C-alpha positions as CSV (number, residue, x, y, z in Angstrom):
1,X,-1.1,-41.5,14.1
2,X,-4.4,-40.1,14.9
3,X,-5.4,-38.3,18.1
4,X,-7.0,-41.3,19.8
5,X,-4.0,-43.5,19.4
6,X,-1.7,-40.8,20.8
7,X,-4.0,-40.3,23.8
8,X,-4.2,-44.1,24.5
9,X,-0.4,-44.4,24.4
10,X,0.0,-41.4,26.6
11,X,-2.4,-42.7,29.2
12,X,-0.7,-46.2,29.2
13,X,2.7,-44.5,29.7
14,X,1.3,-42.5,32.6
15,X,-0.2,-45.6,34.3
16,X,2.9,-47.6,33.8
17,X,5.1,-44.8,35.3
18,X,2.8,-44.6,38.4
19,X,2.8,-48.4,38.9
20,X,6.6,-48.7,38.5
21,X,7.3,-45.9,41.0
22,X,4.8,-47.5,43.4
23,X,6.5,-50.9,43.2
24,X,10.1,-49.7,43.1
25,X,10.1,-47.0,45.7
26,X,7.0,-46.6,47.8
27,X,5.6,-50.1,48.4
28,X,4.8,-49.8,52.1
29,X,4.5,-46.0,52.5
30,X,0.9,-44.9,51.8
31,X,1.2,-41.1,52.1
32,X,4.5,-40.8,50.3
33,X,3.1,-43.0,47.5
34,X,0.0,-40.8,47.3
35,X,2.0,-37.6,47.0
36,X,4.3,-39.1,44.4
37,X,1.4,-40.3,42.3
38,X,-0.3,-37.0,42.4
39,X,3.0,-35.3,41.4
40,X,3.5,-37.7,38.5
41,X,0.0,-37.1,37.2
42,X,0.4,-33.3,37.5
43,X,3.6,-33.5,35.5
44,X,1.9,-35.6,32.8
45,X,-1.1,-33.3,32.7
46,X,1.1,-30.2,32.3
47,X,3.1,-31.9,29.5
48,X,-0.2,-32.9,27.8
49,X,-1.5,-29.4,27.8
50,X,1.8,-27.9,26.7
51,X,2.7,-30.2,23.8
52,X,0.1,-32.8,22.9
53,X,-3.2,-31.0,23.1
54,X,-2.1,-28.4,20.5
55,X,-1.3,-31.1,18.0
């Protein structure tokens, strides 16, 4: 697979994780949802720079 395909799959996985966590755990809690979303995105960014960017 080329780099563009890997990036698209990675972004789709990140978006689906954020949406699922929002729906399952933090539906009516704004600040908790915001903090969880930022945390999820930071984990994905760290994983990207650690493993995928060097590929």
